[in-house]
C-alpha positions, 0 to 999 in steps of 0.5 A: 809845894807838892801836895801828898795824899794817902791812897784809902782803897785799892785801885787797879788801872784800866788798859789804855785809860791813862790810869795809876794802880795804887794800894791802900796805904800808899802815899802818893804826890797829887800833880794835877787836881784840875782834871775833873769828873772825880779824877785827879793826876798823881805820881807814885813813889816809882815816878809813875804818873796816871789818873786816880779817883778822888774817892780813893785817896785822902789828902795828908793834911786832912786829919786821919779818920781813926778805925771804924770811922770811915763810913758817913753817919746814915742820912734817913731823910731820903728814905723817911720821905718815901714811908708814912710815919708809922714805918719811920720807926722800922726805918730806924730800927733797921738802920741801926741793925746795920751799924757798924757800916763797913766802908764800900770801895766807891767803884769797881774795877775788874782788872788786876793790879798787874794790868796796868797800861804802859806804852808798850802794850799793843792793846792800848791806843793810847800810852800811859805816860805822864802827859796822857800823850796819844800814840799815833800807831793805829795799825799796830793796836787791836782796838783800831777798826779795819777801816783803811787809809782812804777813810781819811775824810771819816771826820770832816771839819765844820761847824754845822755837823750833819746837815740831814739830820736835826743837829742835837742838844749841844749844837747851838747854845743849848742850856743842858750843853751849858751845863756841861761845858766848861773850858776844862772838860772841852779842852781834855774831856776830862781825861778818862772820866769814869769809863772803862771799855770792853769795852768796852777797851775795859769798862769801869763801874762809875764812881757813886753807882747808886746815888742815895743807896748806901743811906737807904739800902734795899729797905726803901723798896722791902717796907715801901708803902707808896704805890708803884710808879711808872710803867709795868715790867713784866716777867713771864715764865719761859722754858729756861725760866723767868723771862722779860718781855721781848718787844717785836721787832727788836730795836736796833740802831746805827752809829755812824758818820762822825763829824767835827763841829764847833761852837762859840765861834770856834773856841771850842770843837766836838765830834758828833755821830749820827744814830740812826734807829731801825724803828724810824730810820731817821737819823739824830745826831749825838756828841759823846757827852750825850751818850754819857748823859744817857748812861747816867740815866740808865744806871741811876733808873736800872743799875739796881737790877740790870748791869749797865756797862760803861761807855769807851773812855773819855780821853785827855788828849787825842780826841780829834785823831782819826784813829781814835775817833774810828776807835771810839765810833766802833765802841759806842756802836757796840754799847748801843747795840747791847743796850738795844738788845736788852728789852727793858732798857731798849723800850724805856722812855729815856732810851727812845728819847735818845734815838728818836727825839723830833726836835730840840724842844721834844729833846729838852722836854724828854730830858728834864722828865727823865732827870725828875724820874723818881722810879730809880735806884731799888724802886725800879723793883716796885715796877717789876711784876712776875706773871703766874710764878709762885713766890719763892722762899728765902733759901731758894732766893739765896741759892740762885744769887750765890750760884750766879755769883759763882758763874759771873766770877769764873766767866770774869776770870776766863775772860780776862785770861783770854784777853791776857792770851790774846794780847800777847799773841797780838804782841807776837803778831806784830813784833817777833814772829813776822821778823822771824819769817822775814829772817827765814826769807832773807836767809834763802835769798842770801843762799841763792846769791852764794849759789848764783856766784858759783858760775856753774850754768846748770843751777839757774832754776835752783837759785830762782826757786830759792829766791822765790821761796824767800820772797814767799816768807817775806810775804808770809811775814806782812800777812802775819803781822796784818791778821790780828786785825782781821780775826783777833780784833773782834774776839777781843772787843767782844771779851772786853765787853763782856768784861765790862759787862761782868765787872757791873754783875758784883754791884748788882747781885750786891743789891739782892745780898743786902736785901736778903740780909734785910729780910733775915733781920726782918725775922729778929724784928718780928721777934721783938715786936718792932715790925709786924708779921704783915710787914715781914711777909711783904718783905719776903713777897718783894724779895721774891720779885727781886729774885725773879728780876735776878733771874730774868736778867741772868737768862737774857745775859746767858742767852746773849752770851751763847749767841755772841760767842758762837758768832764771834768764834765762827768768825775768828776761825773762818778767818783763820782758816782763810789766813792758813789756807793763803799760806799754804797755797803760797808755800805750793807755789813756792814748792812747785818751783823746785825741779824733782830730781 
């Protein structure tokens, strides 16, 4: 018997992720509940099949929740554990001031509903069909790298991976590996689990982004009496405003040399990548799920203050196809490069562990330590220390937050528009446009054949020139079809990365907006003697710290944006110039073969 479900939140599918767009109130049929990772496979009324987050649906057999009852009751135990007894009353008052709570969509999708994936989309490496099938047509897809067929050994089979580097967690019977591996996840890698990818292709916010945040809120930090733990993160005043402290030299790393490995006597297979940081130049090996673990740790620790874009998607099928491995490696490289650029993320203990652990013991010890880190969520702000800058007032904080919110929304729209235009151009370059040039070339050659059949001896040079012109246009057709991989690919990948990054900002900005509201509520609580003026002053001061952190992140984002778009536009236009110069030269050669009368 088929299981029906009601959609309780709108969900827009990301291109190439085997996902299914659904609308609130829509009835869908669950076709596979064992996908894992918070996803299910479902079919809509139009017969389309794809992945939908479990948190976005409600099984029909379950009694519908009445209006206003979607929000779970606030659990203050986590918040209580961080405050002394006198402050517990304040917590309850603030929590009560929040009611009623509006249900929050568990995830964020930066795409519109009409951006669903389909098998005719040249930007998707995978067809969105019922089986999640792999479309092995790399040359026609902009997601592919420019690596040619001579790199067929890029993924070498073998159970030992990279012999020159430590095999990494999971190569043997690592207890961490056993926590992650079950038959279902290894067989299908979970099926586009919580990932979007710019790049990520596009990158989707993970479900349950801030564990515990909806229960405690920013007041966990604003009213905390606990001393700050962890390494201090200074913010300095620069020419453009607040700035993070950038280390010298800046860390970078190379993700390369994918190899196939096996475990459990060959019953399970995986791909591992070699990661080499510039600080040590010593390679370490990591599987995709190790990157996934790093992402979750970074999101948990820094997500309230720093946008952490998602990794490229996991995939139901095609994990060991050469083209998919190349695409994933390229996008993992892009993700790691962006993380390396961030001074706070790249210098964190968990990131340093990931790129430079010494051996298995070092990895396991560091992993356990990272998972027990208490300075996570909004408490990351307790480690931030603005240096030599005045406290900001509430109005200024609110203005800066709104200004950046408007900018990121406008840029997100601009990036999506460019991706849509680029997508259409790619389809034209690999479809109708080359055919048009081929038709012109064939027409010239056909005319040459007709002229040649006249038997007139004086027109040999004309027919030869016409034939050469026809062949020139056929060559141009091939150039047009191949050109997007040379210029548009990098431009599209960069915009996909920014699409994913911009998709994270609404949640990060939302933390600051929630903190502003808490401080405003603090005025009412002071007026009713529910908190004292000292607590209110501390809240305002900490809100100022949060604002400086947001501004430092804004300035980091802007500086990277200016650098990235300068670079990618230069590369794009340089390739365009080469392309049209080559065409012009071919046309000149064809022109020179005709006799001037």
